[in-house]
TORNU-613905 format. One record per residue (C-alpha): residue number from 1; residue in three letters; x, y negated, z. Coordinates in steps of 0.1 Angstrom, whole numbers, plus 2048, in hexadecimal, padded with zeros to 3 digits. Example, Ala and Ser with C-alpha at 12.3 -4.5 7.8 and 13.67 -1.06 7.14 Angstrom:
num, residu, c1, c2, c3
1, Ala, 87B, 82D, 84E .
2, Ser, 889, 80B, 847 .
***
This chain:
num, residu, c1, c2, c3
1, Unk, 800, 800, 800 .
2, Unk, 81C, 7E8, 808 .
3, Unk, 82D, 7EF, 7E7 .
4, Unk, 80C, 7E6, 7D5 .
5, Unk, 808, 7C6, 7E9 .
6, Unk, 82B, 7B8, 7E7 .
7, Unk, 846, 7B7, 7CC .
8, Unk, 866, 7CA, 7D2 .
9, Unk, 87B, 7AC, 7DD .
10, Unk, 861, 7A3, 7F8 .
11, Unk, 85A, 7C4, 808 .
12, Unk, 874, 7C4, 824 .
13, Unk, 860, 7AE, 83B .
14, Unk, 83E, 7BF, 838 .
15, Unk, 84E, 7E1, 83A .
16, Unk, 860, 7D5, 85A .
17, Unk, 840, 7C9, 869 .
18, Unk, 82F, 7EA, 861 .
19, Unk, 84C, 7FE, 86F .
20, Unk, 851, 7E8, 88D .
21, Unk, 833, 7F6, 8A0 .
22, Unk, 841, 81A, 89F .
23, Unk, 864, 80D, 8A4 .
24, Unk, 85B, 7F8, 8C2 .
25, Unk, 844, 810, 8D3 .
26, Unk, 857, 830, 8CC .
27, Unk, 868, 829, 8EE .
28, Unk, 855, 809, 8F6 .
29, Unk, 836, 81E, 8FD .
30, Unk, 847, 827, 91E .
31, Unk, 840, 805, 92B .
32, Unk, 81B, 808, 921 .
33, Unk, 81A, 82B, 930 .
34, Unk, 829, 81F, 951 .
35, Unk, 80F, 804, 954 .
36, Unk, 7F2, 81B, 94A .
37, Unk, 7FF, 835, 963 .
38, Unk, 7FC, 81B, 97F .
39, Unk, 7D8, 813, 974 .
40, Unk, 7CF, 837, 96F .
41, Unk, 7D8, 844, 992 .
42, Unk, 7B9, 836, 9A4 .
43, Unk, 7A2, 83F, 987 .
44, Unk, 7B0, 862, 986 .
45, Unk, 7A8, 867, 9AB .
46, Unk, 784, 85B, 9A5 .
47, Unk, 780, 873, 988 .
48, Unk, 791, 890, 999 .
49, Unk, 7AC, 891, 97E .
50, Unk, 7D2, 891, 97F .
51, Unk, 7E1, 86E, 979 .
52, Unk, 7F3, 87A, 959 .
53, Unk, 7D2, 886, 94B .
54, Unk, 7C0, 865, 951 .
55, Unk, 7DF, 853, 942 .
56, Unk, 7DC, 867, 922 .
57, Unk, 7B7, 85F, 91F .
58, Unk, 7BC, 83A, 924 .
59, Unk, 7D8, 839, 90B .
60, Unk, 7C6, 84E, 8F1 .
61, Unk, 7A3, 83F, 8F1 .
62, Unk, 7AD, 81E, 8E0 .
63, Unk, 7BD, 831, 8C3 .
64, Unk, 79C, 840, 8BA .
65, Unk, 78B, 81E, 8B9 .
66, Unk, 7A8, 80F, 8A5 .
67, Unk, 7A7, 82C, 88C .
68, Unk, 782, 826, 886 .
69, Unk, 788, 801, 882 .
70, Unk, 7A3, 807, 868 .
71, Unk, 78E, 820, 855 .
72, Unk, 770, 808, 853 .
73, Unk, 783, 7E7, 84B .
74, Unk, 7A3, 7EE, 838 .
75, Unk, 7A1, 7F3, 812 .
76, Unk, 7BC, 802, 7FC .
77, Unk, 7CB, 7E7, 7E5 .
78, Unk, 7CA, 7EC, 7BF .
79, Unk, 7E7, 7FE, 7B1 .
80, Unk, 801, 7E8, 7A1 .
81, Unk, 809, 7EB, 77C .
82, Unk, 828, 802, 779 .
83, Unk, 837, 818, 75F .
84, Unk, 831, 838, 773 .
85, Unk, 80C, 833, 77C .
86, Unk, 802, 84E, 763 .
87, Unk, 81B, 868, 76E .
88, Unk, 812, 889, 77E .
89, Unk, 810, 888, 7A4 .
90, Unk, 80B, 8AC, 7AF .
91, Unk, 823, 8C2, 7C2 .
92, Unk, 832, 8D0, 7A2 .
93, Unk, 83B, 8AD, 796 .
94, Unk, 849, 8A4, 7B8 .
95, Unk, 85F, 8C3, 7B8 .
96, Unk, 86B, 8BC, 795 .
97, Unk, 874, 898, 79F .
98, Unk, 886, 8A4, 7BE .
99, Unk, 899, 8BE, 7AA .
100, Unk, 8A9, 8A3, 795 .
101, Unk, 8B0, 88C, 7B3 .
102, Unk, 8B7, 8A4, 7D0 .
103, Unk, 8DA, 898, 7D7 .
104, Unk, 8CA, 876, 7E1 .
105, Unk, 8AA, 880, 7F1 .
106, Unk, 8B6, 89F, 804 .
107, Unk, 8CE, 88C, 81A .
108, Unk, 8B8, 86D, 81B .
109, Unk, 89B, 881, 82A .
110, Unk, 8B0, 89A, 83E .
111, Unk, 8C4, 87E, 84E .
112, Unk, 8A6, 86F, 85F .
113, Unk, 89C, 891, 86D .
114, Unk, 8BE, 896, 87C .
115, Unk, 8BE, 873, 88A .
116, Unk, 89C, 879, 89A .
117, Unk, 8AA, 897, 8AC .
118, Unk, 8BE, 87F, 8C1 .
119, Unk, 8A4, 864, 8C2 .
120, Unk, 888, 87A, 8CD .
121, Unk, 89E, 88C, 8E6 .
122, Unk, 8A7, 86B, 8F5 .
123, Unk, 883, 85F, 8F6 .
124, Unk, 878, 87F, 906 .
125, Unk, 892, 880, 922 .
126, Unk, 8A0, 85E, 929 .
127, Unk, 885, 856, 943 .
128, Unk, 88D, 877, 954 .
129, Unk, 8B3, 86F, 953 .
130, Unk, 8AC, 84D, 963 .
131, Unk, 897, 85D, 97E .
132, Unk, 8AE, 87A, 985 .
133, Unk, 8D1, 86B, 980 .
134, Unk, 8CC, 846, 989 .
135, Unk, 8B0, 846, 9A3 .
136, Unk, 895, 834, 98F .
137, Unk, 871, 838, 998 .
138, Unk, 859, 846, 97D .
139, Unk, 84A, 824, 977 .
140, Unk, 86B, 811, 977 .
141, Unk, 87A, 82A, 95E .
142, Unk, 85C, 824, 948 .
143, Unk, 85E, 7FE, 94A .
144, Unk, 884, 7FD, 944 .
145, Unk, 884, 816, 927 .
146, Unk, 865, 806, 918 .
147, Unk, 873, 7E3, 91B .
148, Unk, 893, 7ED, 90A .
149, Unk, 87F, 7FE, 8EF .
150, Unk, 869, 7DF, 8E8 .
151, Unk, 887, 7C8, 8E4 .
152, Unk, 89D, 7E0, 8D1 .
153, Unk, 880, 7EB, 8BB .
154, Unk, 878, 7C8, 8B2 .
155, Unk, 89C, 7BF, 8A9 .
156, Unk, 8A1, 7DF, 895 .
157, Unk, 881, 7DC, 880 .
158, Unk, 87F, 7B7, 87B .
159, Unk, 8A3, 7AA, 87A .
160, Unk, 8BA, 7C4, 86C .
161, Unk, 8A6, 7CB, 84C .
162, Unk, 8AB, 7A7, 843 .
163, Unk, 8D0, 7AF, 840 .
164, Unk, 8C6, 7CB, 829 .
165, Unk, 8B6, 7B2, 812 .
166, Unk, 8D6, 79D, 811 .
167, Unk, 8EA, 7BC, 809 .
168, Unk, 8D1, 7C5, 7EE .
169, Unk, 8D5, 7A3, 7DE .
170, Unk, 8FB, 7A6, 7DE .
171, Unk, 8FC, 7CB, 7D3 .
172, Unk, 8DB, 7D5, 7C3 .
173, Unk, 8CD, 7F7, 7CC .
174, Unk, 8E6, 7FC, 7E8 .
175, Unk, 8D5, 7E8, 804 .
176, Unk, 8C4, 806, 814 .
177, Unk, 8E1, 81F, 812 .
178, Unk, 8FB, 807, 81F .
179, Unk, 8E5, 7FE, 83C .
180, Unk, 8DE, 822, 845 .
181, Unk, 902, 82C, 842 .
182, Unk, 90D, 80E, 858 .
183, Unk, 8F3, 816, 872 .
184, Unk, 8FE, 83B, 873 .
185, Unk, 922, 831, 87A .
186, Unk, 919, 816, 893 .
187, Unk, 901, 82C, 8A7 .
188, Unk, 918, 84B, 8AA .
189, Unk, 92C, 841, 8C9 .
190, Unk, 90D, 835, 8DB .
191, Unk, 8FC, 857, 8D4 .
192, Unk, 919, 86B, 8E1 .
193, Unk, 92A, 857, 8FD .
194, Unk, 911, 840, 90E .
195, Unk, 8F9, 85B, 91A .
196, Unk, 916, 869, 92F .
197, Unk, 91E, 849, 941 .
198, Unk, 917, 848, 966 .
199, Unk, 911, 823, 963 .
200, Unk, 8ED, 81D, 95C .
201, Unk, 8F4, 7FC, 94A .
202, Unk, 90B, 80E, 931 .
203, Unk, 8F0, 829, 92C .
204, Unk, 8D5, 80F, 926 .
205, Unk, 8EC, 7FC, 90E .
206, Unk, 8EF, 81C, 8FA .
207, Unk, 8C9, 820, 8FB .
208, Unk, 8C5, 7FD, 8EE .
209, Unk, 8DD, 802, 8D0 .
210, Unk, 8CF, 824, 8C7 .
211, Unk, 8AB, 818, 8CA .
212, Unk, 8B2, 7FA, 8B4 .
213, Unk, 8C3, 80F, 899 .
214, Unk, 8A8, 829, 89A .
215, Unk, 88D, 80F, 896 .
216, Unk, 89F, 801, 878 .
217, Unk, 8A0, 823, 868 .
218, Unk, 87A, 823, 86A .
219, Unk, 87B, 805, 852 .
220, Unk, 897, 813, 83C .
221, Unk, 884, 832, 832 .
222, Unk, 864, 823, 824 .
223, Unk, 878, 806, 815 .
224, Unk, 88E, 820, 804 .
225, Unk, 871, 833, 7F5 .
226, Unk, 862, 813, 7E8 .
227, Unk, 883, 809, 7D9 .
228, Unk, 88B, 82B, 7C8 .
229, Unk, 86C, 840, 7C8 .
230, Unk, 853, 842, 7AB .
231, Unk, 833, 830, 7B3 .
232, Unk, 81D, 84E, 7B2 .
233, Unk, 835, 863, 7C8 .
234, Unk, 83C, 84B, 7E4 .
235, Unk, 820, 859, 7FB .
236, Unk, 82E, 87C, 7F7 .
237, Unk, 851, 871, 7FD .
238, Unk, 846, 85F, 81C .
239, Unk, 834, 87E, 827 .
240, Unk, 855, 891, 823 .
241, Unk, 867, 877, 838 .
242, Unk, 84D, 87A, 854 .
243, Unk, 84F, 8A0, 852 .
244, Unk, 874, 89F, 856 .
245, Unk, 873, 887, 873 .
246, Unk, 859, 89B, 885 .
247, Unk, 860, 8BF, 87C .
248, Unk, 886, 8BB, 881 .
249, Unk, 888, 89E, 899 .
250, Unk, 86A, 8A2, 8B0 .
251, Unk, 86A, 8C8, 8B0 .
252, Unk, 890, 8CD, 8B5 .
253, Unk, 89D, 8AE, 8C6 .
254, Unk, 88D, 8B0, 8E9 .
255, Unk, 892, 8D5, 8EB .
256, Unk, 8B6, 8D3, 8DF .
257, Unk, 8BE, 8BA, 8FB .
258, Unk, 8B1, 8D3, 915 .
259, Unk, 8C3, 8F0, 905 .
260, Unk, 8E4, 8DE, 904 .
261, Unk, 8DF, 8D2, 928 .
262, Unk, 8DD, 8F6, 932 .
263, Unk, 8FF, 8FE, 922 .
264, Unk, 911, 8E4, 937 .
265, Unk, 90C, 8F8, 957 .
266, Unk, 916, 8E6, 976 .
267, Unk, 91C, 8C3, 969 .
268, Unk, 90E, 8A6, 97E .
269, Unk, 8F5, 89A, 963 .
270, Unk, 8ED, 8B7, 94C .
271, Unk, 8CF, 8A7, 93A .
272, Unk, 8E4, 889, 931 .
273, Unk, 8FF, 8A0, 924 .
274, Unk, 8E4, 8B2, 910 .
275, Unk, 8D9, 892, 8FF .
276, Unk, 8FD, 888, 8F8 .
277, Unk, 905, 8AA, 8E9 .
278, Unk, 8E8, 8A7, 8D2 .
279, Unk, 8F6, 886, 8C6 .
280, Unk, 919, 895, 8C2 .
281, Unk, 90A, 8AF, 8AA .
282, Unk, 8F2, 89B, 896 .
283, Unk, 905, 87A, 895 .
284, Unk, 920, 885, 87D .
285, Unk, 906, 897, 868 .
286, Unk, 8F2, 877, 864 .
287, Unk, 911, 865, 859 .
288, Unk, 918, 880, 83F .
289, Unk, 8F3, 87E, 833 .
290, Unk, 8F4, 859, 82D .
291, Unk, 916, 85A, 81D .
292, Unk, 907, 872, 804 .
293, Unk, 8E9, 85A, 7FF .
294, Unk, 901, 83D, 7F8 .
295, Unk, 915, 851, 7DF .
296, Unk, 8F6, 85F, 7CD .
297, Unk, 8E0, 840, 7CB .
298, Unk, 8E8, 83B, 7A6 .
299, Unk, 8DA, 85E, 79F .
300, Unk, 8B7, 855, 7AC .
301, Unk, 8B9, 834, 79A .
302, Unk, 8C2, 844, 779 .
303, Unk, 8A5, 85D, 77E .
304, Unk, 88D, 83F, 780 .
305, Unk, 899, 832, 75F .
***
C-alpha cells in the first residue's frame, strides 16, 4: 500500500512511520505491560483470576476494536501504473523469480531471521535477567526495559533510515544493503559482550544499541522489497520476511538462550550467558548474510530490467 501511495524516493519516511510501531513496542510494550499489571491486580482479585490473566485480557481487548475499525474504515489505494502489473503472481511465478535471484533474497531474508534469534531472545529474557541478576522488581524491570525500547525504537525507525536515503542518493540501489551491513557490524560487540557485564548500566547500553539497530531493520526489510521487488510480488516477499523473522527468530531465539544457559553450568549469570552465546553464534552469520546481499544487489536489479 505504501508503494502505491508514494514514489520510490519518498517511501523511507512512511515506511519508517509504519515500522516504528512494531520497532518501538517490540520491547517498549514492557512499559505498557508493567502499567497494566499494576492496574490488573485489584481487578483480577475481584474477578477471581490471576493478575497475569487479567493483564492479557486488558492488553488484548483494544486490539479487537482497532482491528474492526481498520477493516471498516481503511480502503486499499489504487495500484500504480507499473511495467509488471500484468505479470503472474502465483506461487510458481514467485519460485521462478526467486530461482533467478536467490543469491540476493536468500541472505536478505535469512539474515533477518538470524538477527531475530538474538532480538527475541533478549526481549523474552531481559526482564528476568534484570530481576534475577540485578535486583529489579517486576514492575521496575518492565518500566526500564520498556522505556529503553521506546526511545531506541523511535531512533532506529525514524532517524537511521534517513541516512539510508542519503546513501541511496550517493550510491543508487545500495542504500539498504550498506545500512544493513553497517548495522550488523556495529551491533555485533553489543550482542556478544554487554549481556555478560555485571554493571547494569553497561547491560542497558547494549540493550539500547541492539534495540535501536533491530528496530531499524524493521524498516530496511519493507524498504528493500519496495526498492527491488516486482510490484505484484511485494506482498509475498513481505510474507517470507515475516515467516523468517517469526519461524526462525521467535521459535528458536528464546529457546536457544535457555539452552545455551544450561550449557554454562555453574556461572553466576547463566541466562545472561545464554543470550550472549546466541549473539556470538548469529552475529557473524548476520554479517555474512548482508555482505552477500551487498555483493549481489546488482543481480536482483538486473532481474528487474
